[in-house]
N, C-alpha and C positions, 0 to 999 in steps of 0.2 A: 580411189583419187590415188594417184602416184606421188611420193614423196620428191621434191625438187630438194635435193641437198645442199644445192649450191646457194640457196637463199634461209636466213632464219626462219623459225618457225613461223606459221601464219596461225591467226586466231582460229581459222575454220579447222586446219590440223590439229588442233589440242581439244578442240568441241567447245568453242566460244563461239555458237551460232545462234542463241536464241535470247529473248527480251520473258521477262517474266509474262507480259501481258499477250504473247506470241499468238494465242490461239483466240482472240479477241474476234468479234465479226469486222467484217470490210467497211460498214458503215458505221462503225465507232468512230465518231471525230478526233477522241484523244488517243486513236489507236498509230502508235509509232511515230509520234510530233516529232520532225527533226528539227536540229536548232544548230545551222552550221555556224562554226565560230572556231576561233584558232584558241587551242587548249595550250594550257603550260608554255605561251609563246615567249615570256620572259621568266626570268625566274622569280622575280616577285609578285609573280602570280598565283603561287602556290605555297599556302602558310600551313604547317602542319604543328599542332600543339599538345604535346605528349599528356595524357590524363594519368595522373599514378594509382595505383591500385593501392586497395585499404581503406580503414573506415576514417583516418585523419586526411585523407586525400579532398583539398578543397575545390576541384575542376581542374583546367587544364591550366600547364605551366605557363609562365610569361616571366620576363626581366620587371620584377619588380625596383631595382635599382640599376645604376650605370656606374660601372667601377671605369674610371679614367685613370691613365698615368701619373695624372697628376692628385688624383685621390689618393692614390696608392701611396705616391712618394709622401704627402702629408700624412696620411695613417702611421708610416714609419718612422718618422720625423715626430709625430706626436708621443708615439709609445717611448722612443728613445727618451727623449722628453720627461714624460713622468717617470722611467726607470733612473735618469741622471738625479732626479730630486729627489727622490727613496734613498737612493745611495748618498747622496751629498748629504741629506739629514741625518748619516751617523756620525760618529765624533761624540767630545766628551759631554755636550749639551744632550743627548739623544734621551729623549725619555721613556724608559720601559716601561710599560704600564703594569697595574696590579695581574691583570688578566693574565699577561705575557711572563710574568714572574711566578706566579702561580703553577703554571705549565712548566714552566723552567723547572721549577723546584721538585715536581712531579717526576720527572723523565730525567734527571740527569744527577749525577754524581757531585757533591760539593766542588772538586777539582774543575769537573767538565761547566758547572755552571759560571766558574771564575772564570774561565775560560772564553767562554761565549757572551757575556756581558764586556768582557774587557774588549773582546773583540767587535762590538758592536759601538763601545765608545772609542774607538781608534779612529782617529780623522782621515778621510779618505785622500787628503790632500798631503801626507807624510808620504814622502818617497819610499821610506820603509816599511809603510803601513804591510800587514800581513795579505795575501791573497784569500787564504782561508784559513776556518779555525779547526784545529784540529781534536777531535772526541775519543776518546779510548776510555772511559770506565767500566766499572763492572757491569753497570744497567745496560750497554749495548753487545755484550757479548751472547745474546741469546738474540734473534728472530725478531721477537717479540717487542723484547726492547728497543730493538733499532728501529722497526715500524715505527714506535711511538716518536721517537724522535725527528724522524724524516717526516710525519705528519705534524708535529707541534712546529717544524721550522714555514713547514706549508699553509698552516691553518691560521697561527698567530702573527705571521710578519705579512705585509702586501706582498701582492703578486707580481712576480718580476725582480721582487729584491734580491734572494737569496735561489741558490739551489744545493741538494744536498746530494752527495755520492758516498758510497762503500769502497771502504780498501780490506780487501782479502788479506787473513793471516798470511803472515811470510817471513822470513828473517827480519827484513827492517823493521817492521811491527812488532818485534818480539813474540810473533805467533798471536796475536791478537786482531781482532777486528778494530777496524776506524771508521769513525764517519767524518767527512770532512763538509762544512758549513761555507759554501762559496759567496762571495760575492759575486752575482750574475755576470757583470759584463767581464771579469777576470778569469770567469769560468770560461767564457765563449771566447776571450783571447789565447786561455791555455790549451784549448783544444785544437783551433788554428794552428796553433806552435805545433802541437804534438803530432795531426797531420803532416805541418809541413817536413819536420824530422824524420816521421815515418816514411814518407815520400821521396827523402833525400837518401834514408837508409836503403829504400828497396831501389835506386836507382844506383847507389854504389854497391849493392850485393849484385845486381844485373852485372855490371861490368865487369866485375870480380869474376862472376861465373863464366863470361868471355874469355876474360884472359886466361882463366885455369882449364878452357876448351872443356869445360861439363855440358856442353850443349854441341857435341859432337855426335854424328848419324848414328844412331842405336842406343845413344843414352837419353835416358828420360829427363823430360824436364820438368823441372818445378814449379817454373813459375816467381811470382814475385817475391819479397821477401816477409817475412812476420809481420804481420798486420795489425798486432796487438802493440798498444803504447810502449814506446821503450822505457826501459826500467832507470837507464840513464839519467830520464828528464827529471830533474827536481821539482819543478813544476808539476809534472802530472807523473808521478809513479804510479804501478797497477791498479787500476780501479774497475768496479764493475758499476755501470751508469744505465738507466732505461729511460730514453727522454719521454717515453708515454707515459701520462699519468693514468694510474689505476681507476680513476673515476671519469676518466675520457672516454666516451664513445669511440669505437676503433674506425669507425667509416665515415668521412667528410662525404658530404653529398653539395652538388650545386647544380644551377642552373645553367645549360650550354644553349645560348642561342649561335645560329651560323647561319650565314648566304651563301648560296650555292657552293658547298662543301656536303660532302659525305659523310657520316657520322667517324667513320676511319679514318678521314683525312684531318676531321677538326680535332678528334683526340691526340693524331701523332702530333701537329703544330702545338698544343700543349705541353707533350710529353719532351719535344725536344727544347722549346723554350726552359723547361724546368731543367734540362741537362738530363734527363731520363734516356736509358738507351732501349727502353722500349715501352710497350703500352702495357705491361701485364698488370699494372698495376692499378687501371681503368676498369671499370665495368658500367655497362649501361643496360637498359631493359629493352632495347631495342634499336637498331639503325635507323634512320632517315635519310630520304633520297638527297641526292646531293643539288638536283635542281629545285630549288625551292627556298623559304626561310621558315627555319625549323627550330623547336626549344624542347630540351629533353632532360631528364636528369642525368647526371654523369655522377658516381662514385666512386674512391679513392680508399685504400686501406692505409688505416694510421699516416695521415697525413695535414699536416696546419693548414689551415685556410691562408696563412700567410705565406704559406711557401708557394701557391698557387696565385695569390697576387703579385708576389714579388716576379712571378715569371712573365707578367704583362709588360712588364718594363725591358724583357728582351727584346732585342733585335730580331727574333725570330719568332715575335709572337703574330700571330695572324688578325689583321685588323678586321676580319669580317667573322672572329668568333668574339662573342661577349659572354661573361659568366655574372652570375649574381645569387643571392639566395645562399649564401654559404652556412650549412648545421652540419650537425653528426646523430647520425644515428648507430645502434647498437646491430641492425641486421644490413648484410650485405646488399647490394643492389643487383640481380642475377637477370639473364633474358626471360622476358614473359611476365616481370612483375609490372606489368600496366594497366589500367581498366582498359585505354583505349586511347584514340587521337582524335583531336578535333580537326576539321580539315576547312579551310577555306580558300577558295577557287574562284580567280577573276576570269571572266572568258571574253574574249576579243573577235573584234572583226566583225560582229554579227551583222548580217546583211540587210534580212528578209526573217521579221521575228513573226512566227504564228499568232492567231489571234488570241486575244487576253484570256479568252474564255478559255480556248483548248490548253494554253500554256498553266491556267490556274489547274483544271485538271489532272495534265500529265505531272504537276509537281505535287498535286494533293496524292495521286496514287502512289507516287514515288515514296511520300513522308509515311502513307499510311499500311501500303502494303510492301514498301523494301524493293529490294533488286535482288539480282542472283549475284551473289558473293564469288565471283569469280578469280582465280589466281589470277594474278599479273602476268604478262607476257616475260616477264624476266623471268619468273618460275620456273620457265620450260627450256632457260638457255638463252645467255645473248650470243653466243656465236654459233656458228653451222652444227654442233655438236648438239643432239636433243639431251638433254639430262633425265628424262624419263626413258631413254633408252639405255644409257647407264644405270639405271635403276632398275630394269627390267632385266639386264644383265648380271648385277649382283645378286639379284633375288634366286635368279638360275644359278648362282654359282659358275657362272660361266666369268673367272676372273681376267682371262688373256682379253677377250673381247670387252671388258671393262674398262680393264687401263689401256687398251688403245683409243676407246673413247674418249676416254679423260684426258688424254695425251693429244688427243683431235685427230684422229683419223679421218673424218669426212671432211673437215676444214682444212685439211692440209693439201687437198687436192689443188684446191683454190691458191693455196700461198705456193705451191710449185710452182705453177703456171705464171705466178706474181713475179717471183723469185729469180725465173728462166729469164723473164722479159727484161728486168732489172739486173743481170749478169751478177747476181749474189745470191748465198746461201740463206739473207736473212740473219735475225741477232742471235745471240746464245741460246735463248729458250727453243727456236727454230730448229737450230742446230741439234740441239738436244732432243727435239722429238724426233726428229729425222734418223737419227741414230737408233731411237728405238722402234720406229715405226718401218721406216724402208732397210736400215744394216741388221736390223732385229739384235742391238747390242745395248741390252741394259746397261751394262756398267759402265760403258762410254757414255750414254746418255746421262746416267748420276752425276758423272763429273762433270759434264757440260753444261747440267741445268745450274743457274744461281740461285 
């Protein structure tokens, strides 16, 4: 049979010809029972639910909760109110528990202990109240001692009340390590201010470089200014701060529900809403079809669930994407890390149904014997170029033919005809392909390729 390269590959061309019961006798009633219908007529007719791999799997994934914009806003307000209540409790009447005091005595020098207690008993309503307490005793000059102090603040005081960071030795610190204990709200405001100062500094440096002519042709461009915190900022001197808790698993997992979107589209929409430039932070166990309703796991590295939830408030959030079941795990989600998928398919437009007995036999054979698990037609190429021909060329190390096929040599013939009819050479990709395939100019093709 001659291959028609003006059409996409057909089932017969790639060997999809037989049923599992193909050799049954002609007199068998349930042989090749046909059920004419509309398959995947609407995207709602095709549901796919991912089944995670591993002993902890509880079956197919579903949305077990619904996160709306109102719910996200309420959660943010509740968290802010809890933190404000904790911080407003500080002041002259703040009661330090015996357990807190014992831990403070075990970790700090007498001078640092007095500083911390005074800081806790300073009213937050005082405009001159310090934003942080500076600890610099001998007990924090080695790493184990500093670790104890960080753990003291983390374990002995309510979550969301304080944040600690370490200031490395420098001339301003008399070459000693320091630990700052921040009121969380003041720390957040300080970081925002530092970023604004750094951005303003970068912009000023860029303008100065342009005035100085440092971007003349042939001169190496160094990009933006120093991204570190400015030492001139009195609120935030040079400091090292790791916002990811050591006892927190590195990977955030959540269930992603999507309608009429493929996995890449859905993940890209989340990424845009979060303000990320690419989707490298996201991983999935497998891609799900566009035309359907699907639920699957998505994984992100060192990302707080609150960051993803806040993205739902963005105007760029896709209303056909929903998320739920946020939790953390120590392992990264990689391709293939799933047990399988559960499918639900609705068949429409059934005009004539076979006899109930014959239909029962057909479904019984399907459930007991299964079916030949052919590759989907998309695996052989959705365009005119056959992917298996590309593979054959690569196995034969015929790199020129492989590249020409990847660039679409066979499909270009039809594109040329259509372009001639339209009086146009097509888009940039088409121009790049022509530069390579017709003009035999790889460099020009590479420059044209978007």
